[in-house]
N, C-alpha and C positions, 0 to 999 in steps of 0.2 A: 504494500500500500504506500503510494508516494505521497509526500507532503507537498501540497500545492495550493496556491502559489508559495514561493519561498517563505520559510518561517522567519520571524522577526526576533532577534536576540534582545534580551533585557535582563535586568537584575531584580530578584524578588525583594520586595520590602516586607510584606507580610500577607498571610492568608487569613481570612476572617469571614464570619457569617457563613461558613461552610462552602458557599459557592462563589465567593469573591476573593480577589487578590489585588494588591497594589504593586506595581512594578515601575522600575525606572528604565526608560529606553536609552539607547546609546547616545542620543542627542541631549540627554539630561532631563527630559520631560517625564512627568509621572502620570500614569493612567491606571484606571481600575479595569480589570479584565474578568471574564467568566472563568471559574474553576470547575471543570466538569468531573468532580470526584467526590463521592459521598462519604469516603472513609476519613480516617484521622490523618492520613498521609505522613505518618511517622517517618522521619529521616528524609522526606521528599519536599519539605516546606520550610527549609532553614533560611532565615533572612540573609540576603546577600548572595544566594545561589544564582548561578547562571541559568536562565530559563529561555524557552522559545515559545513564541505565540503564533497562532494562525489568525489571519485576517478574513473575516466573513465578507468583507467588501460591501457590507450593508450598513449605510450610514443611519438607517432608521432603527437598527437594533440598539437596545439600551447599552449593552456592552459588546462593542463591535469585535473585540479581540478575545481569543480563547487561549488559555494556558495549555500547552500540549506536552512539553517535555521539561525536565530539570536535570542538571548535572549534579550528581551526588559524589560523595567521596569515593564510592566504589563503582561508579559508572552511570551512564544515562538511564533515566527512568521515564517511561511514557505515562504521564499522569492522567491521561484522558481514559478513565476506566470504562466509560460508556462505549468506547470503540473496540473493546475486547471482542465482542461478537463479530464485528466487521473483520477483524484480523483472523478469527477462527473460520469464518465463512470463506474468506479468500484462500486460506490454507486447505480447507476441505475441498474446494473447487479445484485446486492445483495438486491434490493428492500429496500434501506435505505432512499430513499426520498419518503415520504408518498404520496405526491401530484402527483408523476409520476410513480406509480406502475401499473402493469397490462397490459403493452404494450408487444406485441409479438416480435417486432423488434426494435433494437436500431441502428441507422445509424449515423455515424459521418461525418462531413464536407460535407453536402449535399447542392447543389445549391438551392437558393431561392431568391425571390424578383426580381426586374427588374434592379439591379445595378451590376450584376455579383458577388454577395456575396455568401458566404457559411455559412449556419447555423451550429452551433457547434454540435447539435444533432437533428435528426428527429426521433420521436417515432411514430410507426405505428402499426395498427392491435390490436387485443385484445387476451389475454390468456384465457379470460372467454367467448369469443364468442359474447360479446356485440358490438353494433355498435357505434364506437367512431371516431371522426375526427382525422386527423393527428395532431401531437403536435410538434411545432417548439420551440427549447430551445436554448437560448443564455446564455453563461456563462461569468461572470465577476469576476475576482479575487479581493478580498478586503483585504488590509493590513494596511490601514491608520486608526489609532486608536486615537481618541480624547476623553479622559475621558470615555472610554467604548463604545463610539459610533464609528462604522466603516463607513467611508465615501468612496463613489465612484463617480467619478474618483478622483485621487490625482493630476491630471493636466487636462487641457482642452482636451476634447476627441471628435473630430468631427466624428471619426469612431464609437464611442459608440452611438452618436446621430443618425447616419445613421442606426445602428442596431435597435434602438427603432422604427424608422419609418418603417423599414421592418417588424418588429414584428407586428406593428399596421396594416400593410397591410394584413398579414396572418389572424389576428383576424377579420378584416373586411370581409375577404373572407370566413368566416365560419370555419376556422381552429382554433386550440388551439395554443396560443402563450405564452411562459413563459420566463421571465427574471430571471435567477438564479444567485444570488450572492454567490460565493464560498468564505466564510470567512476563511482566512488563518492566523489569529492572535488570540491567546488564550484570549487576554484581551477584545475582542469585544463581547458585549452583545446585540447590536442592530445595524441595518444597515439603513443608510439614503443616499439619493442622495446628493452630495456635492454642494449645492447651493452657498456656499461661495467661491468655487473654479471654478465651471463651471455652472453658472446659466442657460445656455441654455440646458445643459443636464438634470438638475433638472426639468426644465419646460417640457422637453421631456418625462421624466418618468411620470409626472403627466398627461400629455396628453395621453400617451400610456395606462394608467390605465382606462381613460374614454373610450378608444377604445376597451377595453376588454382584454388587455394584463395582464397576471397574474405576480406578482412579489413575489418571495420567496427567503429566505436566509437560508443557512446551514453552520455551522461552522465545520472546520476540527479539530479533536482532535488528539493531538500529544502524543503518549505514549512513556515513557522513561524506561530505564533499569538502571543498576548500574551507579552511579556517574552522573545521569541526562542525560546519552547519549540517544538521540532520537532513537527509534527502528522502529516505524511505524506511519503512519498518516491515519486517517479514517474520511470520511465525513459522520457524523451520526446525528448531533444534529441541529434541527431547531432553528433559532434565529429570533427575531422580526424584521420586516421591517416596517418603517414608513416614511412619507414624512417630518417629523420633526415639 
């Protein structure tokens, strides 16, 4: 997925009110930008950090610019958590996720479970003509980096626990159920459930595994051009998942 038009470099002043951040542009001016991340962004919102913004080119939008990336002590992080599904869809389409290749159809935001939820992706049919069950895929964006270990969630997540229970229901019904961690931080080499932050979620992951839910993790690689300007992001490399 290419960043376009070119991203705009700035320095972070502060993130606040969850969805807002103040930044200083290279010309010294200060603007308020949209922060598309619902998490705590621990380690990814340090004042003074080098950040990059996208320009909506819509002067009527209240916050024309969106915070996309940040340079951390251990690597670039893609802070736009809402784009995790777009990264995964592109990877699925290009057969870059080895465990999820060979399906004839990729459907997004499909109803499932008995709680009115929608699964991020439903994979159906076979390109090879083999008989395979439907595959339900839930995507979670990971940016919390603690010494090379990526943890999810970065705050208590009742919604995430509900998704685990619904995936378990799919697995128990004879379907394939996959929890996919989309790692959006270059410093992360392994992913674990954050038992120190949300012990119920961590226990839920362990329980889901016993019910037949598969857990995989892939890291998004951020390619840069001159002067370190980010050019594109690709979900291509598998990373280790463990319970810790």
